[in-house]
N, C-alpha and C positions, 0 to 999 in steps of 0.2 A: 471732660469732653465738651467741646464747643458745638452747640446746635444752631442750625440756621433759622431758628425761630425762638421766641421768648415772649414774656409779658410785654404788653404794649403801654402799660401805665404803672404808676406806683401802686394804685389800688389792686391791679391784677397781680403784681409782685407780692403784695401783702397777702392776698388770697392763696397764692401758690405756696407761700412760706408758712401759712397758718398751721398751728398744731392742734387746733380745735377739732373735735369729733364731728361737729356740725358747723358748716359755714354757709351763710345765706348771702347770695349774690343777686343784686337787682340791677336794673338799668333798662333803657329803652331798646327797642328792636334795633339790631345792627351795632350794638355797643361792644360786642365781643364775648358775651357770656358763654356761648356754646363753644367757641374757639378755645376759651380759657379752660373750660371743663375737659375738652378733648386733650389739651396739653396737660392738665392736672393728672390724668390717668397715667401718664408716662412716669410719674414719680414712683409708681408701684409695680412696674412691669418686671422687676427682678424677683418678685415674690411669686413663686409658682402657684400659690394658693389664691392669688388676686384675680378676681373676676369682677369687672365693672359692667354696668348696663346703663344705657342712656335711653330715655323715653322721649318720643315726640307724639304729637296727636295723630298724625297720618304717616303712612309709609312714604308718600311723596316727599315729606319733609326730611326723610332719612336718605332716600335713594336718588332724589332729583339732583340736577346740576346745582352744585353749591350747597347740597344738603350735608348732614353730619357725616355720613359714610364717605362721601366725596372729599370732604374736608380732612377726615382722618387718613384716607388713602394718601392724600397729598402730604400731610404733616408727617405721618409715620413712615412714609416712603423716603423721607430725608434722613432717617436715622442711619447710623452705621450698619453695614450689612449684618453684623452679628446680633443686632437688636431688631432688625426689620421683621414685622409680622407677616404671616401669610393671611391673605384676605379670603373669606368665604362669602361670596356675594349672595348665595341662595338664602343664607340666614343672617346676613349683615353682622359678620363677626370677624375680629382681628385676633389671630392666634400668634402669640409671641413665642420665640424660641425657648424661653424660660418656662413656659407652661401657663403663663397668665393670659387672660383673655379680656377683650373689650367687645361688647355687643350692643347693638342698637335695635330697639323694638318700638312698636306703636301701641296706642290705646285709642284707636279710631272708633271702635264700637263699644257700647256698654259691656257686651259679653267678653271683650278682651281683658277685662279685669281678672278673669279666671285663668288666662294664659300663664300667669305668673304666680298663681296661688300655690302655697307650700314651699316656694323658693326662699332660701335664707338670704335675703338682700339686706345690706346695711348701708 
């Protein structure tokens, strides 16, 4: 299946193809790290047990124009119809037809650390 987006550099391609359990990606603001991670989640959407979560410091960084949720809606909206997710804006979640999900959340306040307590995140 040919997608209308892909890695923008050899380094991004290496990250997407990495078999490592932990991959560390760095770079300056605007270098494409968030876009890369949004794309990376697509490798696992056929697994109904796959649930990804992306964190930002503030909700505005998720929901604002050009934020992660906006970027994902644009990117995931270009998938073939049978793979396109349904988006739930109230809780910033993409629900794929296979049962996998991608969610966006914030850690704006110190108390937000408890919002995800007990979840089995990897």
